[in-house]
N, CA, C, O and the ligand as a Tripos MOL2 file, in Angstrom:
@<TRIPOS>MOLECULE
protein
  273   271    69     0     0
PROTEIN
NO_CHARGES

@<TRIPOS>ATOM
      1 N         137.9600   28.5070  -85.4310 N.3       1 MET1
      2 CA        137.7000   27.2230  -84.7620 C.3       1 MET1
      3 C         137.2920   26.1520  -85.7720 C.2       1 MET1
      4 O         137.7310   25.0040  -85.7020 O.2       1 MET1
      5 N         136.4460   26.5560  -86.7060 N.am      2 ALA2
      6 CA        136.0090   25.6090  -87.7390 C.3       2 ALA2
      7 C         137.2040   25.1490  -88.5770 C.2       2 ALA2
      8 O         137.3110   23.9760  -88.9370 O.2       2 ALA2
      9 N         138.0940   26.0890  -88.8780 N.am      3 ASN3
     10 CA        139.2850   25.7530  -89.6500 C.3       3 ASN3
     11 C         140.1690   24.7550  -88.9130 C.2       3 ASN3
     12 O         140.7100   23.8230  -89.5080 O.2       3 ASN3
     13 N         140.3050   24.9670  -87.6120 N.am      4 LEU4
     14 CA        141.1250   24.0820  -86.8010 C.3       4 LEU4
     15 C         140.5430   22.6700  -86.8000 C.2       4 LEU4
     16 O         141.2720   21.6900  -86.9530 O.2       4 LEU4
     17 N         139.2370   22.5760  -86.6300 N.am      5 MET5
     18 CA        138.5860   21.2590  -86.6390 C.3       5 MET5
     19 C         138.7880   20.5590  -87.9790 C.2       5 MET5
     20 O         139.0320   19.3540  -88.0370 O.2       5 MET5
     21 N         138.6820   21.3400  -89.0550 N.am      6 GLY6
     22 CA        138.8690   20.7800  -90.3860 C.3       6 GLY6
     23 C         140.2770   20.2320  -90.5610 C.2       6 GLY6
     24 O         140.4760   19.1560  -91.1250 O.2       6 GLY6
     25 N         141.2480   20.9890  -90.0670 N.am      7 ALA7
     26 CA        142.6420   20.5700  -90.1830 C.3       7 ALA7
     27 C         142.8800   19.2950  -89.3940 C.2       7 ALA7
     28 O         143.6040   18.4080  -89.8460 O.2       7 ALA7
     29 N         142.2800   19.1990  -88.2300 N.am      8 LEU8
     30 CA        142.4450   18.0070  -87.4010 C.3       8 LEU8
     31 C         141.8440   16.7870  -88.0760 C.2       8 LEU8
     32 O         142.4470   15.7140  -88.0780 O.2       8 LEU8
     33 N         140.6540   16.9480  -88.6500 N.am      9 ALA9
     34 CA        139.9790   15.8380  -89.3160 C.3       9 ALA9
     35 C         140.8180   15.3560  -90.5020 C.2       9 ALA9
     36 O         140.9140   14.1560  -90.7620 O.2       9 ALA9
     37 N         141.4180   16.3010  -91.2080 N.am     10 MET10
     38 CA        142.2220   15.9440  -92.3750 C.3      10 MET10
     39 C         143.4680   15.1580  -91.9370 C.2      10 MET10
     40 O         143.8580   14.1850  -92.5820 O.2      10 MET10
     41 N         144.0750   15.5900  -90.8470 N.am     11 THR11
     42 CA        145.2460   14.8890  -90.3260 C.3      11 THR11
     43 C         144.9010   13.4470  -89.9740 C.2      11 THR11
     44 O         145.6720   12.5290  -90.2530 O.2      11 THR11
     45 N         143.7410   13.2560  -89.3600 N.am     12 CYS12
     46 CA        143.3280   11.9150  -88.9440 C.3      12 CYS12
     47 C         143.1360   11.0000  -90.1510 C.2      12 CYS12
     48 O         143.4650    9.8150  -90.0940 O.2      12 CYS12
     49 N         142.6060   11.5450  -91.2360 N.am     13 GLU13
     50 CA        142.3340   10.7350  -92.4180 C.3      13 GLU13
     51 C         143.6080   10.1660  -93.0390 C.2      13 GLU13
     52 O         143.5880    9.1060  -93.6640 O.2      13 GLU13
     53 N         144.7120   10.8840  -92.8580 N.am     14 GLU14
     54 CA        145.9640   10.4310  -93.4580 C.3      14 GLU14
     55 C         146.6180    9.3250  -92.6490 C.2      14 GLU14
     56 O         147.5350    8.6560  -93.1260 O.2      14 GLU14
     57 N         146.1470    9.1340  -91.4320 N.am     15 GLU15
     58 CA        146.7920    8.1730  -90.5550 C.3      15 GLU15
     59 C         145.8790    6.9800  -90.3120 C.2      15 GLU15
     60 O         144.6620    7.0730  -90.4730 O.2      15 GLU15
     61 N         146.4750    5.8670  -89.9270 N.am     16 PHE16
     62 CA        145.6990    4.6790  -89.6340 C.3      16 PHE16
     63 C         145.0000    4.8150  -88.2940 C.2      16 PHE16
     64 O         145.5380    5.3920  -87.3490 O.2      16 PHE16
     65 N         143.8010    4.2770  -88.2300 N.am     17 ALA17
     66 CA        143.1320    4.1450  -86.9390 C.3      17 ALA17
     67 C         143.6010    2.8390  -86.2950 C.2      17 ALA17
     68 O         144.1680    1.9730  -86.9610 O.2      17 ALA17
     69 N         143.3550    2.7140  -84.9920 N.am     18 CYS18
     70 CA        143.8370    1.5380  -84.2730 C.3      18 CYS18
     71 C         143.3390    0.2290  -84.9040 C.2      18 CYS18
     72 O         144.1040   -0.7280  -85.0180 O.2      18 CYS18
     73 N         142.0710    0.1820  -85.3100 N.am     19 ASP19
     74 CA        141.5660   -1.0890  -85.8440 C.3      19 ASP19
     75 C         142.2200   -1.4370  -87.1770 C.2      19 ASP19
     76 O         142.3910   -2.6130  -87.4990 O.2      19 ASP19
     77 N         142.5840   -0.4190  -87.9510 N.am     20 GLU20
     78 CA        143.2820   -0.6810  -89.2170 C.3      20 GLU20
     79 C         144.6890   -1.2140  -88.9590 C.2      20 GLU20
     80 O         145.1650   -2.1130  -89.6520 O.2      20 GLU20
     81 N         145.3390   -0.6460  -87.9590 N.am     21 VAL21
     82 CA        146.6820   -1.1110  -87.5980 C.3      21 VAL21
     83 C         146.6120   -2.5380  -87.0560 C.2      21 VAL21
     84 O         147.4340   -3.3870  -87.4030 O.2      21 VAL21
     85 N         145.6210   -2.7890  -86.2030 N.am     22 TYR22
     86 CA        145.4460   -4.1300  -85.6450 C.3      22 TYR22
     87 C         145.3210   -5.1650  -86.7490 C.2      22 TYR22
     88 O         145.8760   -6.2600  -86.6520 O.2      22 TYR22
     89 N         144.5820   -4.8090  -87.8100 N.am     23 ALA23
     90 CA        144.3550   -5.7460  -88.9130 C.3      23 ALA23
     91 C         145.6590   -6.0880  -89.6400 C.2      23 ALA23
     92 O         145.7690   -7.1450  -90.2620 O.2      23 ALA23
     93 N         146.6430   -5.1920  -89.5590 N.am     24 LEU24
     94 CA        147.9110   -5.3870  -90.2680 C.3      24 LEU24
     95 C         149.0280   -5.9040  -89.3650 C.2      24 LEU24
     96 O         150.1030   -6.2640  -89.8450 O.2      24 LEU24
     97 N         148.7700   -5.9400  -88.0490 N.am     25 LEU25
     98 CA        149.8650   -6.2220  -87.1110 C.3      25 LEU25
     99 C         150.5500   -7.5640  -87.3510 C.2      25 LEU25
    100 O         151.7680   -7.6790  -87.2180 O.2      25 LEU25
    101 N         149.7560   -8.5800  -87.7060 N.am     26 ASP26
    102 CA        150.3470   -9.8930  -87.9970 C.3      26 ASP26
    103 C         151.4330   -9.7870  -89.0620 C.2      26 ASP26
    104 O         152.5600  -10.2500  -88.8860 O.2      26 ASP26
    105 N         151.0470   -9.1530  -90.1820 N.am     27 GLN27
    106 CA        151.9880   -8.9730  -91.2940 C.3      27 GLN27
    107 C         153.1860   -8.1400  -90.8890 C.2      27 GLN27
    108 O         154.3230   -8.4440  -91.2500 O.2      27 GLN27
    109 N         152.9160   -7.0810  -90.1310 N.am     28 VAL28
    110 CA        153.9880   -6.1780  -89.7270 C.3      28 VAL28
    111 C         154.9830   -6.9030  -88.8280 C.2      28 VAL28
    112 O         156.1960   -6.7720  -88.9930 O.2      28 VAL28
    113 N         154.4540   -7.6690  -87.8740 N.am     29 ALA29
    114 CA        155.3270   -8.3920  -86.9440 C.3      29 ALA29
    115 C         156.1570   -9.4300  -87.6930 C.2      29 ALA29
    116 O         157.3420   -9.6040  -87.4090 O.2      29 ALA29
    117 N         155.5310  -10.1200  -88.6530 N.am     30 GLU30
    118 CA        156.2790  -11.1170  -89.4210 C.3      30 GLU30
    119 C         157.3560  -10.4750  -90.2790 C.2      30 GLU30
    120 O         158.4580  -11.0080  -90.4090 O.2      30 GLU30
    121 N         157.0350   -9.3340  -90.8600 N.am     31 ALA31
    122 CA        158.0270   -8.6080  -91.6610 C.3      31 ALA31
    123 C         159.1930   -8.1630  -90.7850 C.2      31 ALA31
    124 O         160.3520   -8.2900  -91.1790 O.2      31 ALA31
    125 N         158.8890   -7.6480  -89.6090 N.am     32 ALA32
    126 CA        159.9390   -7.2130  -88.6830 C.3      32 ALA32
    127 C         160.7950   -8.4030  -88.2720 C.2      32 ALA32
    128 O         162.0150   -8.3000  -88.1540 O.2      32 ALA32
    129 N         160.1300   -9.5360  -88.0580 N.am     33 HIS33
    130 CA        160.8430  -10.7560  -87.6690 C.3      33 HIS33
    131 C         161.7930  -11.2230  -88.7680 C.2      33 HIS33
    132 O         162.8760  -11.7350  -88.4860 O.2      33 HIS33
    133 N         161.3790  -11.0420  -90.0290 N.am     34 ARG34
    134 CA        162.2340  -11.4300  -91.1600 C.3      34 ARG34
    135 C         163.3800  -10.4440  -91.3670 C.2      34 ARG34
    136 O         164.2420  -10.6570  -92.2200 O.2      34 ARG34
    137 N         163.3870   -9.3680  -90.5890 N.am     35 GLY35
    138 CA        164.4580   -8.3880  -90.6930 C.3      35 GLY35
    139 C         164.1500   -7.2750  -91.6740 C.2      35 GLY35
    140 O         165.0300   -6.4880  -92.0230 O.2      35 GLY35
    141 N         162.8880   -7.2050  -92.1280 N.am     36 GLU36
    142 CA        162.5280   -6.1260  -93.0440 C.3      36 GLU36
    143 C         162.2860   -4.8410  -92.2620 C.2      36 GLU36
    144 O         161.9300   -4.8720  -91.0840 O.2      36 GLU36
    145 N         162.4820   -3.7250  -92.9280 N.am     37 ASP37
    146 CA        162.3510   -2.4360  -92.2670 C.3      37 ASP37
    147 C         160.9040   -1.9450  -92.3610 C.2      37 ASP37
    148 O         160.4520   -1.4850  -93.4090 O.2      37 ASP37
    149 N         160.1940   -2.0570  -91.2380 N.am     38 VAL38
    150 CA        158.7860   -1.6580  -91.2150 C.3      38 VAL38
    151 C         158.6220   -0.1800  -91.5400 C.2      38 VAL38
    152 O         157.6300    0.2340  -92.1390 O.2      38 VAL38
    153 N         159.6140    0.6090  -91.1330 N.am     39 ARG39
    154 CA        159.5780    2.0500  -91.3850 C.3      39 ARG39
    155 C         159.5170    2.3510  -92.8880 C.2      39 ARG39
    156 O         158.9030    3.3300  -93.3130 O.2      39 ARG39
    157 N         160.1680    1.4840  -93.6860 N.am     40 VAL40
    158 CA        160.1680    1.6600  -95.1330 C.3      40 VAL40
    159 C         158.9500    0.9610  -95.7550 C.2      40 VAL40
    160 O         158.2900    1.4930  -96.6480 O.2      40 VAL40
    161 N         158.6820   -0.2330  -95.2540 N.am     41 LEU41
    162 CA        157.6170   -1.0860  -95.7880 C.3      41 LEU41
    163 C         156.2380   -0.4640  -95.5600 C.2      41 LEU41
    164 O         155.4470   -0.3210  -96.4920 O.2      41 LEU41
    165 N         155.9670   -0.1010  -94.3190 N.am     42 MET42
    166 CA        154.6630    0.4550  -93.9620 C.3      42 MET42
    167 C         154.8570    1.6670  -93.0490 C.2      42 MET42
    168 O         154.6390    1.5890  -91.8400 O.2      42 MET42
    169 N         155.2660    2.7750  -93.6390 N.am     43 PRO43
    170 CA        155.5760    3.9640  -92.8360 C.3      43 PRO43
    171 C         154.4070    4.4550  -91.9850 C.2      43 PRO43
    172 O         154.6090    4.9480  -90.8750 O.2      43 PRO43
    173 N         153.1870    4.3210  -92.5030 N.am     44 LEU44
    174 CA        152.0350    4.8120  -91.7440 C.3      44 LEU44
    175 C         151.7660    3.9490  -90.5190 C.2      44 LEU44
    176 O         151.3450    4.4460  -89.4740 O.2      44 LEU44
    177 N         152.0150    2.6410  -90.6610 N.am     45 VAL45
    178 CA        151.8560    1.7420  -89.5200 C.3      45 VAL45
    179 C         152.9090    2.0620  -88.4680 C.2      45 VAL45
    180 O         152.6070    2.1690  -87.2790 O.2      45 VAL45
    181 N         154.1580    2.2130  -88.9280 N.am     46 GLN46
    182 CA        155.2380    2.5410  -88.0020 C.3      46 GLN46
    183 C         154.9610    3.8510  -87.2810 C.2      46 GLN46
    184 O         155.2150    3.9870  -86.0850 O.2      46 GLN46
    185 N         154.4370    4.8080  -88.0300 N.am     47 LYS47
    186 CA        154.1150    6.1120  -87.4530 C.3      47 LYS47
    187 C         153.0540    5.9650  -86.3640 C.2      47 LYS47
    188 O         153.1270    6.6030  -85.3140 O.2      47 LYS47
    189 N         152.0790    5.1180  -86.6350 N.am     48 HIS48
    190 CA        151.0300    4.8810  -85.6510 C.3      48 HIS48
    191 C         151.5990    4.1970  -84.4080 C.2      48 HIS48
    192 O         151.2600    4.5540  -83.2790 O.2      48 HIS48
    193 N         152.4650    3.2110  -84.6300 N.am     49 LEU49
    194 CA        153.0620    2.4930  -83.4990 C.3      49 LEU49
    195 C         153.9020    3.4320  -82.6420 C.2      49 LEU49
    196 O         153.9750    3.2830  -81.4220 O.2      49 LEU49
    197 N         154.5400    4.4130  -83.3070 N.am     50 ASP50
    198 CA        155.3720    5.3670  -82.5790 C.3      50 ASP50
    199 C         154.5530    6.2260  -81.6220 C.2      50 ASP50
    200 O         155.0490    6.6650  -80.5850 O.2      50 ASP50
    201 N         153.2910    6.4620  -81.9840 N.am     51 MET51
    202 CA        152.5180    7.4110  -81.1760 C.3      51 MET51
    203 C         151.3730    6.7500  -80.4170 C.2      51 MET51
    204 O         150.6630    7.4220  -79.6700 O.2      51 MET51
    205 N         151.1850    5.4480  -80.5960 N.am     52 CYS52
    206 CA        150.0550    4.7840  -79.9420 C.3      52 CYS52
    207 C         150.5630    3.6330  -79.0680 C.2      52 CYS52
    208 O         150.8820    2.5630  -79.5860 O.2      52 CYS52
    209 N         150.6400    3.8390  -77.7660 N.am     53 PRO53
    210 CA        151.1860    2.8190  -76.8540 C.3      53 PRO53
    211 C         150.3930    1.5140  -76.8880 C.2      53 PRO53
    212 O         150.9730    0.4390  -76.7340 O.2      53 PRO53
    213 N         149.0860    1.5920  -77.0870 N.am     54 ASP54
    214 CA        148.2550    0.3780  -77.1140 C.3      54 ASP54
    215 C         148.6570   -0.5320  -78.2490 C.2      54 ASP54
    216 O         148.8740   -1.7270  -78.0510 O.2      54 ASP54
    217 N         148.7590    0.0420  -79.4600 N.am     55 CYS55
    218 CA        149.1060   -0.7600  -80.6280 C.3      55 CYS55
    219 C         150.5570   -1.2350  -80.5490 C.2      55 CYS55
    220 O         150.8800   -2.3340  -80.9990 O.2      55 CYS55
    221 N         151.4230   -0.4100  -79.9800 N.am     56 ARG56
    222 CA        152.8290   -0.8060  -79.8650 C.3      56 ARG56
    223 C         152.9680   -2.0020  -78.9250 C.2      56 ARG56
    224 O         153.7540   -2.9170  -79.1670 O.2      56 ARG56
    225 N         152.1940   -1.9710  -77.8600 N.am     57 GLU57
    226 CA        152.2150   -3.0820  -76.9060 C.3      57 GLU57
    227 C         151.7440   -4.3640  -77.5890 C.2      57 GLU57
    228 O         152.3370   -5.4290  -77.4150 O.2      57 GLU57
    229 N         150.6720   -4.2440  -78.3660 N.am     58 GLU58
    230 CA        150.1220   -5.3850  -79.0950 C.3      58 GLU58
    231 C         151.1560   -5.9110  -80.0960 C.2      58 GLU58
    232 O         151.3550   -7.1180  -80.2290 O.2      58 GLU58
    233 N         151.8040   -4.9840  -80.7890 N.am     59 PHE59
    234 CA        152.8190   -5.3410  -81.7790 C.3      59 PHE59
    235 C         153.9870   -6.0670  -81.1190 C.2      59 PHE59
    236 O         154.4530   -7.0910  -81.6170 O.2      59 PHE59
    237 N         154.4520   -5.5330  -80.0020 N.am     60 GLU60
    238 CA        155.5960   -6.1420  -79.3230 C.3      60 GLU60
    239 C         155.2300   -7.5200  -78.7840 C.2      60 GLU60
    240 O         156.0660   -8.4230  -78.7580 O.2      60 GLU60
    241 N         153.9740   -7.6820  -78.3520 N.am     61 GLY61
    242 CA        153.5010   -8.9950  -77.8980 C.3      61 GLY61
    243 C         153.5140   -9.9990  -79.0310 C.2      61 GLY61
    244 O         153.9670  -11.1310  -78.8610 O.2      61 GLY61
    245 N         153.0160   -9.5840  -80.1940 N.am     62 LEU62
    246 CA        153.0010  -10.4510  -81.3730 C.3      62 LEU62
    247 C         154.4180  -10.8450  -81.7820 C.2      62 LEU62
    248 O         154.7030  -12.0070  -82.0690 O.2      62 LEU62
    249 N         155.2820   -9.8610  -81.7990 N.am     63 LEU63
    250 CA        156.6670  -10.0780  -82.2120 C.3      63 LEU63
    251 C         157.3470  -11.0610  -81.2590 C.2      63 LEU63
    252 O         158.0710  -11.9570  -81.6930 O.2      63 LEU63
    253 N         157.1110  -10.8890  -79.9750 N.am     64 ALA64
    254 CA        157.6880  -11.7910  -78.9790 C.3      64 ALA64
    255 C         157.1760  -13.2140  -79.1870 C.2      64 ALA64
    256 O         157.9160  -14.1840  -79.0250 O.2      64 ALA64
    257 N         155.8850  -13.3210  -79.5500 N.am     65 MET65
    258 CA        155.2760  -14.6230  -79.7740 C.3      65 MET65
    259 C         155.9080  -15.3140  -80.9860 C.2      65 MET65
    260 O         156.1820  -16.5140  -80.9480 O.2      65 MET65
    261 N         156.1340  -14.5590  -82.0480 N.am     66 ILE66
    262 CA        156.7470  -15.0980  -83.2590 C.3      66 ILE66
    263 C         158.1680  -15.5420  -82.9840 C.2      66 ILE66
    264 O         158.6060  -16.5840  -83.4710 O.2      66 ILE66
    265 N         158.8870  -14.7540  -82.2060 N.am     67 GLN67
    266 CA        160.3090  -15.0170  -81.9960 C.3      67 GLN67
    267 C         160.5680  -16.1080  -80.9740 C.2      67 GLN67
    268 O         161.6820  -16.6230  -80.8770 O.2      67 GLN67
    269 N         159.5270  -16.4670  -80.2010 N.am     68 SER68
    270 CA        159.7580  -17.4780  -79.1660 C.3      68 SER68
    271 C         159.6980  -18.8910  -79.7370 C.2      68 SER68
    272 O         159.8700  -19.8630  -79.0010 O.2      68 SER68
    273 ZN        146.6060    2.5100  -82.1160 Zn       69 ZN69
@<TRIPOS>BOND
     1     1     2 1
     2     2     3 1
     3     3     4 2
     4     3     5 am
     5     5     6 1
     6     6     7 1
     7     7     8 2
     8     7     9 am
     9     9    10 1
    10    10    11 1
    11    11    12 2
    12    11    13 am
    13    13    14 1
    14    14    15 1
    15    15    16 2
    16    15    17 am
    17    17    18 1
    18    18    19 1
    19    19    20 2
    20    19    21 am
    21    21    22 1
    22    22    23 1
    23    23    24 2
    24    23    25 am
    25    25    26 1
    26    26    27 1
    27    27    28 2
    28    27    29 am
    29    29    30 1
    30    30    31 1
    31    31    32 2
    32    31    33 am
    33    33    34 1
    34    34    35 1
    35    35    36 2
    36    35    37 am
    37    37    38 1
    38    38    39 1
    39    39    40 2
    40    39    41 am
    41    41    42 1
    42    42    43 1
    43    43    44 2
    44    43    45 am
    45    45    46 1
    46    46    47 1
    47    47    48 2
    48    47    49 am
    49    49    50 1
    50    50    51 1
    51    51    52 2
    52    51    53 am
    53    53    54 1
    54    54    55 1
    55    55    56 2
    56    55    57 am
    57    57    58 1
    58    58    59 1
    59    59    60 2
    60    59    61 am
    61    61    62 1
    62    62    63 1
    63    63    64 2
    64    63    65 am
    65    65    66 1
    66    66    67 1
    67    67    68 2
    68    67    69 am
    69    69    70 1
    70    70    71 1
    71    71    72 2
    72    71    73 am
    73    73    74 1
    74    74    75 1
    75    75    76 2
    76    75    77 am
    77    77    78 1
    78    78    79 1
    79    79    80 2
    80    79    81 am
    81    81    82 1
    82    82    83 1
    83    83    84 2
    84    83    85 am
    85    85    86 1
    86    86    87 1
    87    87    88 2
    88    87    89 am
    89    89    90 1
    90    90    91 1
    91    91    92 2
    92    91    93 am
    93    93    94 1
    94    94    95 1
    95    95    96 2
    96    95    97 am
    97    97    98 1
    98    98    99 1
    99    99   100 2
   100    99   101 am
   101   101   102 1
   102   102   103 1
   103   103   104 2
   104   103   105 am
   105   105   106 1
   106   106   107 1
   107   107   108 2
   108   107   109 am
   109   109   110 1
   110   110   111 1
   111   111   112 2
   112   111   113 am
   113   113   114 1
   114   114   115 1
   115   115   116 2
   116   115   117 am
   117   117   118 1
   118   118   119 1
   119   119   120 2
   120   119   121 am
   121   121   122 1
   122   122   123 1
   123   123   124 2
   124   123   125 am
   125   125   126 1
   126   126   127 1
   127   127   128 2
   128   127   129 am
   129   129   130 1
   130   130   131 1
   131   131   132 2
   132   131   133 am
   133   133   134 1
   134   134   135 1
   135   135   136 2
   136   135   137 am
   137   137   138 1
   138   138   139 1
   139   139   140 2
   140   139   141 am
   141   141   142 1
   142   142   143 1
   143   143   144 2
   144   143   145 am
   145   145   146 1
   146   146   147 1
   147   147   148 2
   148   147   149 am
   149   149   150 1
   150   150   151 1
   151   151   152 2
   152   151   153 am
   153   153   154 1
   154   154   155 1
   155   155   156 2
   156   155   157 am
   157   157   158 1
   158   158   159 1
   159   159   160 2
   160   159   161 am
   161   161   162 1
   162   162   163 1
   163   163   164 2
   164   163   165 am
   165   165   166 1
   166   166   167 1
   167   167   168 2
   168   167   169 am
   169   169   170 1
   170   170   171 1
   171   171   172 2
   172   171   173 am
   173   173   174 1
   174   174   175 1
   175   175   176 2
   176   175   177 am
   177   177   178 1
   178   178   179 1
   179   179   180 2
   180   179   181 am
   181   181   182 1
   182   182   183 1
   183   183   184 2
   184   183   185 am
   185   185   186 1
   186   186   187 1
   187   187   188 2
   188   187   189 am
   189   189   190 1
   190   190   191 1
   191   191   192 2
   192   191   193 am
   193   193   194 1
   194   194   195 1
   195   195   196 2
   196   195   197 am
   197   197   198 1
   198   198   199 1
   199   199   200 2
   200   199   201 am
   201   201   202 1
   202   202   203 1
   203   203   204 2
   204   203   205 am
   205   205   206 1
   206   206   207 1
   207   207   208 2
   208   207   209 am
   209   209   210 1
   210   210   211 1
   211   211   212 2
   212   211   213 am
   213   213   214 1
   214   214   215 1
   215   215   216 2
   216   215   217 am
   217   217   218 1
   218   218   219 1
   219   219   220 2
   220   219   221 am
   221   221   222 1
   222   222   223 1
   223   223   224 2
   224   223   225 am
   225   225   226 1
   226   226   227 1
   227   227   228 2
   228   227   229 am
   229   229   230 1
   230   230   231 1
   231   231   232 2
   232   231   233 am
   233   233   234 1
   234   234   235 1
   235   235   236 2
   236   235   237 am
   237   237   238 1
   238   238   239 1
   239   239   240 2
   240   239   241 am
   241   241   242 1
   242   242   243 1
   243   243   244 2
   244   243   245 am
   245   245   246 1
   246   246   247 1
   247   247   248 2
   248   247   249 am
   249   249   250 1
   250   250   251 1
   251   251   252 2
   252   251   253 am
   253   253   254 1
   254   254   255 1
   255   255   256 2
   256   255   257 am
   257   257   258 1
   258   258   259 1
   259   259   260 2
   260   259   261 am
   261   261   262 1
   262   262   263 1
   263   263   264 2
   264   263   265 am
   265   265   266 1
   266   266   267 1
   267   267   268 2
   268   267   269 am
   269   269   270 1
   270   270   271 1
   271   271   272 2
@<TRIPOS>SUBSTRUCTURE
     1 MET1         2 RESIDUE 1 A MET
     2 ALA2         6 RESIDUE 1 A ALA
     3 ASN3        10 RESIDUE 1 A ASN
     4 LEU4        14 RESIDUE 1 A LEU
     5 MET5        18 RESIDUE 1 A MET
     6 GLY6        22 RESIDUE 1 A GLY
     7 ALA7        26 RESIDUE 1 A ALA
     8 LEU8        30 RESIDUE 1 A LEU
     9 ALA9        34 RESIDUE 1 A ALA
    10 MET10       38 RESIDUE 1 A MET
    11 THR11       42 RESIDUE 1 A THR
    12 CYS12       46 RESIDUE 1 A CYS
    13 GLU13       50 RESIDUE 1 A GLU
    14 GLU14       54 RESIDUE 1 A GLU
    15 GLU15       58 RESIDUE 1 A GLU
    16 PHE16       62 RESIDUE 1 A PHE
    17 ALA17       66 RESIDUE 1 A ALA
    18 CYS18       70 RESIDUE 1 A CYS
    19 ASP19       74 RESIDUE 1 A ASP
    20 GLU20       78 RESIDUE 1 A GLU
    21 VAL21       82 RESIDUE 1 A VAL
    22 TYR22       86 RESIDUE 1 A TYR
    23 ALA23       90 RESIDUE 1 A ALA
    24 LEU24       94 RESIDUE 1 A LEU
    25 LEU25       98 RESIDUE 1 A LEU
    26 ASP26      102 RESIDUE 1 A ASP
    27 GLN27      106 RESIDUE 1 A GLN
    28 VAL28      110 RESIDUE 1 A VAL
    29 ALA29      114 RESIDUE 1 A ALA
    30 GLU30      118 RESIDUE 1 A GLU
    31 ALA31      122 RESIDUE 1 A ALA
    32 ALA32      126 RESIDUE 1 A ALA
    33 HIS33      130 RESIDUE 1 A HIS
    34 ARG34      134 RESIDUE 1 A ARG
    35 GLY35      138 RESIDUE 1 A GLY
    36 GLU36      142 RESIDUE 1 A GLU
    37 ASP37      146 RESIDUE 1 A ASP
    38 VAL38      150 RESIDUE 1 A VAL
    39 ARG39      154 RESIDUE 1 A ARG
    40 VAL40      158 RESIDUE 1 A VAL
    41 LEU41      162 RESIDUE 1 A LEU
    42 MET42      166 RESIDUE 1 A MET
    43 PRO43      170 RESIDUE 1 A PRO
    44 LEU44      174 RESIDUE 1 A LEU
    45 VAL45      178 RESIDUE 1 A VAL
    46 GLN46      182 RESIDUE 1 A GLN
    47 LYS47      186 RESIDUE 1 A LYS
    48 HIS48      190 RESIDUE 1 A HIS
    49 LEU49      194 RESIDUE 1 A LEU
    50 ASP50      198 RESIDUE 1 A ASP
    51 MET51      202 RESIDUE 1 A MET
    52 CYS52      206 RESIDUE 1 A CYS
    53 PRO53      210 RESIDUE 1 A PRO
    54 ASP54      214 RESIDUE 1 A ASP
    55 CYS55      218 RESIDUE 1 A CYS
    56 ARG56      222 RESIDUE 1 A ARG
    57 GLU57      226 RESIDUE 1 A GLU
    58 GLU58      230 RESIDUE 1 A GLU
    59 PHE59      234 RESIDUE 1 A PHE
    60 GLU60      238 RESIDUE 1 A GLU
    61 GLY61      242 RESIDUE 1 A GLY
    62 LEU62      246 RESIDUE 1 A LEU
    63 LEU63      250 RESIDUE 1 A LEU
    64 ALA64      254 RESIDUE 1 A ALA
    65 MET65      258 RESIDUE 1 A MET
    66 ILE66      262 RESIDUE 1 A ILE
    67 GLN67      266 RESIDUE 1 A GLN
    68 SER68      270 RESIDUE 1 A SER
    69 ZN69       273 GROUP 0 **** ****
């Protein structure tokens, strides 16, 4: 059980938390708007957006705002 908890904690450290992603969303949305590949540019952010509906919603809102 201790090993499992350790593995989980280590996995979390490699990934962005929501507040870290939020801090980058402006840049990410602008890069996406310019046609840059976020998956290549910021793979960890893209990975977070893929698995976190809250941040993805925020990102899509920002992107829509930029594009309007
Ligand atoms: Zn998130």
